[in-house]
N, C-alpha and C positions, 0 to 999 in steps of 0.2 A: 579367521579372515583378517588381513591387514587393514589398518584404519584407512589408508589411502584408497583402498578398493571400495569400501562401502560409502566413503565420502563422495565418490564420483558417480553413484548410481542415479539414473534418471527414470528407470522403469524396471519392472520385474525381469524382463527378457535380457537385461544387462548381466544378470547373474548366471554363472555357469553351473553352480551346484543346484541340483533339483530341489533339495530340501529348502535351501535359502530362497530359491525362486518361488516356491509354493507359499512360503511364509510371507514374502513381499507381496505376492499376488493377493493373498488373503487381506492384507492391509489396504491394498488398492480397492478391493471390493467393499470394504467395511463402510466408508462414508456414505456411499449410495444406498447400501442395505439399511443403514440406520435411518436415513432421511425418508426413503421410500417406505420402509417398514412403519415408520411413525404415521405417515399419511394414510397408508393402507390400513393400519391398525385402527385408526380413528374411524374410518369408514365402516370396517367390519364390526367393530365393537359398538358403534352407534346403533347398529341393527340388532346385535345379539345382547348387548348389555347397556342399554341406553341410560339407565339410572347411574351406573358407575362412571360412564363416560361423562355424564353431566357433572358429577362431582369433580372429575378430572378437569373439566372445562372451567369450572369456577375457580379451582385451585390454580390452573394455568393463567387465567386472567388476572388473578391477584398477584401471581408471580411476575407477570409481565408488567403490571402496574408498578410493583416495587422496583423492577429494573428501570422503568422509565424515569422514576424520581431519582433513583441512584445515579443513572447516567446523566440526567439533567444537572444534578449537583456537580458532578465532575466537569461537565461541559461549561458551567458557569465559572467554576474555579479556574479552569484552564483558560477561559476567555480573559479573565482579569490578569492572569499571568502573561498572556500574550501582549496585552496592552502595556503592561509594565516593561516587558522585554523590548518592545518597539521604542520606548522612550529612553531606555538606558543608554549611556555613553560607553559602549563596550570597548572602544579603542582606548579610552582613558582608563578603564578598569584593567586592560591589558598592561598598560604602562606601570601600574601599581603592583604587579605581581613580582614579588621578590625571590620566591623559591619555587620555580617550576618543578613539577613532579618527576621530570625526566632528567637524568644526569647529563645527557648529550646536549641539553638546551640551557643556554645562559640567560636568554630573555626571549620575549615573544617574537622578535625579529628573526629568530632562527627557524621559525616555522614557515614551510612552503606549502602551497596548495596546488594540487593537480586536479584540474576539472576536466573530466571526460564527457564529451558531448557526442553520443552516438546518433547518427542521422540516416535518413533514407531518402525520401523525395520531398523534404521540406524546402520551402522557398528561402531565398537569400534574405528577404525582409524579416522573416520569422527568426532566423538564426542571428541576424544582426541585433534584434531586440534582446535576445538572450545575452549576447556578448556585451552589448551596451549596458545592460543591467549589472554585469560583473565589473565593467569599467567604472560605473557610477558608485560601486560599493566602496566603503572607506578603507579597506585593507590595501596595503601597498601592492601595486600591480607587478613590481619587480620581484615579488615573492609568489607569483602565480604562473603556472604552466597550463596552457590550454591545449587539449588534444581533440581535434575535430575529426571524427572517424565515420566516414561515409560507407554505406553498403555498396559493393561493386555492382550489384544487380540494379542499382538505381540508374546506371547509364552514364555516358560521358558528359551529357549536358549538366547533370548535377555535380559531377566531379569538378567541372569548371567553376561552379559556385564556390567550392572550397578553396581553389587556387586564388580566386579574386578576394575572398575573405582573408586569406593568409597575407596577401599583399597589403591589405588595408589595416590589419590589426597586428602584424608581426612585431612592430616596434612599440606596442603598447603593453606588452607582457614580458616576463622573463624569457619565456619560450612560447612559440605558437606552432604546434605540429599538426600536420594533416596526414591522415592515413586512410587506406581503402581496405575494408574488410572483404576478403575473397568469398565468393559464393561456393556452396557445396563442399565445404571442408568435412572430411569424414568424421563422424561422431558428433558433429555440432548440430544445433538447431538454429537456423538463421533468425536473428532478432537482436534485441537490445543486449541480452546477456553475452552472446558470442561476440558481438561487436565491442562491448566494453572489455571483454577478456582479451581480444585482439589488440585493442588500443593500449591496454595495460602493459603488454609486452614491449611496445614502443616506449612507454614511460619508463619501464625498468632499464632499458638500454641507456636512456638518457641519464637516469639517476646514477647508474653504475659508472657511466663514463665521467660524470662530474664528481663521483665519489661522495655523494650526499648521504648522510645517515638516514636510514629508513624511518627511524623514530622521529625525525624532524619533518616528516611529510604526511599530510592528510590527502587522501584521494576521494574526490567527490564524484559519484556516478549520478549524472543528471539526465533527466529527459530533455530532449532537444528544445522544448518550449519552456523550460524552467527559467524564470526570472527571479533573481535573488533580491530581497529587500536590502536597503543600503548598508546595514550593519551586520549582515549575516556572517561574513567570514571572520569579522572581529569577535562576534559572539561565539562562533564555532571554535575559534582558536582559544578563547578564554576557557571554555569548558575542557578543551583538550589539555590545557596546561594546569588545570585545577582538579581534574578527576583523578581519583586514586587508580593506579594501574591503567593509565590512559590508552595504552596500546591494546588492552584487553576489552575494548568497547567500540561499538559503532555509535554514530551520532545522528539523531533523527530530528529534523525540523518538522514543522506543521505545514502541509500543503494546502493552499487555497487555489481556487480556479477562477481568478479574477482577470486573467489576460483578456478574455472576451466575454466577460460576464454580462455586459450590457446588451450584447447582440445574440447570445445563445438562446435557444428555445427554453421555455419555462421548465419542461420536464428534465432537460439536460442540466439546468441550474440546480434543480432540486436534488438530482442524483449526485452531482459533483459536490454540492454543499453538504449533503448528508455524509459523504465520504470524509470531508474535512472535519465534521463534528465527531465522527467516529474516531478519527486520528487524535483529535483533542482529548477525547475521553481516554484513549489508550495511553496518552502521555501521562495522565494522572495515575495510571496503573502500570508503572514502569516494569514491574515483574512480568507483565504479559505483553510487553512491547517488542515487536520485531521491526527490522528495517523495511521500509516501504518507499517505492518511487524514488525520489531524489534524496540521497543520504550520503554520509561520509564515513570512510574507514581508514584507520591508520595504515600507512604503506607497509609497515612490518607485517601486520595481519593479512593485508591484501595479498602480498606475495607469498607468505608462508602457507596460507590456506588455499589460495588460488580461486579466482573468480569463475563461477560456473558458466560453461558455454554450451551445455547440452540439455537445457531445460527452458521453459517459458517463464517460470516464476523466479527469475534470478535475484530480484530485490530481497525477497525473504530468504532465499536459499543461501546467500552469502552469510547471513546471520547464523542459520542452522549448521552450516558447514563449520563455521568458527566455533560454535557452541559444542559440537561433537569433537572437533579437533583439539580444543583446549579443555576437554573433559568437564564441561559446564562452567568453566571459569571465564565466562564471556557474557557481556550484557549489552543492552542498548541504553544510551544516555538520552533522555528526552530533552530537546531544546525547544523552548516555547517561542520560537522565532519563525517567521513566515517565509516560504518560497511560493511563487505563484506560477500556475500552469494554465493550460487551456481547458475549458469545458468542451465536451464533445459537440462539434458542429460540422455539418457537411453541406454539400450543395443540394438543398431541398429538404423538406420536413421528414419525409419517410426514409430517406437515406440516413438522416441524422438518427432516427429511431433505430434503424438497423445497426448503425455504427455504435450507438450507445449500448445496445444489447450485446454486441460482440465484445466491446471493451469490458463490460461487466462479467461476461463469461470468461474472458481471459484472466481477469482478476480473481474470479471464483475458482479458476484452475489451481489456485493456491492450495486447494484440497489435496493436491498431489504431494504436499509436504507431510501429510499424515502418514502414509506408508514409509516415506523417507525417514521421518523422525522415529517412528515406532521400530523400524528395523535397525536404525542406528543405535537406539537405546538397548535393543537386545544384544547387539555386538559390543557395545562399550560398557565394560564392567566397572569402570571407575566413577561413573556418574551416580550419585546417590539415588536410591529407589524413589524417595519422595519427590525429588526433582523430576524424575521421569514421569511419575504419576500425575503430578501437577501440570506439567507442560502438555501431556497427552490429553488430559481432561480439557484444558483451555482451548486447544486447537480443534478438538473434535466437537466440543460444545459450540464453538464459534461458527464452524461450517454447518453444523446441524441447525442452529438457529437461523443462519442466513438462508438456508434452503426451505425451512418449514414454518418459521414463526408467523410470517405475514399470511400464509395460506391458512394456518390454523386459526388465527384471529379472525380471518374473513369468514370461515365456514363453521367454526366450532359451535357457535350459539344456535345454529339451526339444524345441524346434521342429526342429532338425536330426535328432533321433532319430526323431520322428514322420514327418518329410517326406523324410528323406535317402535312403531306400531300403535294400535289403538289404545291398549292398556296404558302405555307410557304417556300418550298424548292427553289422557284424561286425568293425569296426576297433577298435583300442585307444583311439583318441580318443573314439569313441562311448561306450565303456564308462566312461571317466574323466571325460567332460564334466560330467554332472550332479553327480558327486562333487566335482570341483574347484570348480565354480560354487557349489555348496552350501556348501563350506567358506569360500569368499571372502565369501559373503553372511552367513554366521555371524559372521565377523570384523567385518563392517560393522554388526552389531547393537550394537557398542560405541557407535556414534553415537546409537542409540535410547536406550541406557542413560544417556548424558550428558543427553539431552533429558528423560528421565524424572526424573532427579535434580534438574536445574535447574528444571523446572516445579514440583516440590514446594517448592523453596526460594523461589520467587517468589510462592507463594500468600499471599493475605491471611489475616488471623486467622479461625479457624474460628468461624462464628456460634454464639451461645449456644444450647445444647440439641442441637446436631448431634453425632453420634457421631464419635469420633476415627478410627474405621475409614474415614471418608470420605477422609482423606489417603492411606491405603493404596490405596484404590480409584483415586484420581487418579494414583498412581504406576503401578498395574497397567494403567491404561487404554491405555498405549502399545503393548500387544500388538495393538491395533486399527490401528496405523500402516500396515502394508502394505496393508490393505483401504482405509483412508481415502485413501492416496496415489493409488489407482486411481479410486475412486468420486468423491472430492471433489478430485482433483488432475488426473489425465490426462484423464478423460472430459469435465469442463466446459471444460478447456483446448482439447481437440480440437473440442468443440462450438463454442466461440467462434471458433476459427480457420477452421472450415468455414463458419460464417456470414459471416465476413469475406471468405473466398474466393468465396462465392456472391453477395456484395453484399447480404446480408440484415442490414443494420445494426441493432444493438440500441438499444432505448430504455433509460432508467434504471429499474431495478427497485428499489423501496424495501424494505429489509429490515425485516420486522415485528419490533417490540420487545415482548416479553412478559416479565413478571417474575412469579415465584412467591413 
């Protein structure tokens, strides 16, 4: 099979060969089988082998405690790096670079940035906030190209917003393009990925017309609500010019959800901030890092590999496509600098709950990367075996933990007692099991305390007129973490894996953007 063929797979039915289709389908079923098998196995063996399950429970709790302290350490280290990066004068550091790593570049002013902003039915005010944050950034605007790409299905009223914005901002950047992504293109899944892919074609036309070297351009794929911190593009450019083989890497900042943090519901803040902290932890483990949400890719890679337009999880897929395309000679460079987005908020509490669940399920649909990677590894003989094994373990373990860990921690201490029968219930192990697991879980609350403290330290300034008690409430909101880990963690992850297992592939669900 040609490389170009397996790079473009979105699901098993895309494959014409029966054997290949069967193998890919097996890998689609695998994540759900592992997660559901774990949960079912715990239930069954708590009844049949309560003693051995109790030993497993104790070991699992200690393992979880170790992970909590391990992750907390990474979280703390990452936080201090963020604080350092925010204070750094990146523009001045750029000016001091004498020998850029690319031969086509004489100095930092040769680097252009294309920022793609895919939109649907977002308001003019929201998009203006995004554009104003870019204008307020320190990098020269004459080195920036904005592409605002609206979904055609949004309707004419929203298309008018784009025209108005172009009139207002066209003289503030090197170029300001607007484009409309047509609906129902054969083979596409409507959403961010296909919209970005469409916009990138307009970008390529412009670049080719101007005869700009691809190596001199970075393409940032942003969510429409992404607001950059002032020195982001200078920091990004510095890393691009100082990284070894810079065109063989993507560049990943840390997302925070501070745009509406003061008005979003407590559970939404906890879910969003938990996501930020997970990304901070991953930045410290660069060998496990993939692109997520708002990120930047060299134009050379972007156009050679091609941005995916037929899947939901485009943010991670662009990395894995490049990883397979370049035979594992591709990486993600962690940037400890912030970009800010919206926490989930809708009109009404229960609608926000539903939207939060749907967003988490869409993110959890990243489990569809497991069959893609596994099949790609089978077809690509140039990638070393240990690289394949390591990456498969990391991604399978990640989605397994996402789907099962919170449920296991909630139920494990009690299942053998309820299901183990009279003989087990009169044993010393039965008496001590809930006490021991309870104490281990109490120790693990130290991780929650670290998250609570750091989340408070990362907050933006309190809006004028808002009570200072709001900061205290944001600190105390972390008591909801055990509940949110199940409702907005395990359940949507299981939902996504079951859908993948049954072949019920998801379309792209657009998160509603509401501001108060």
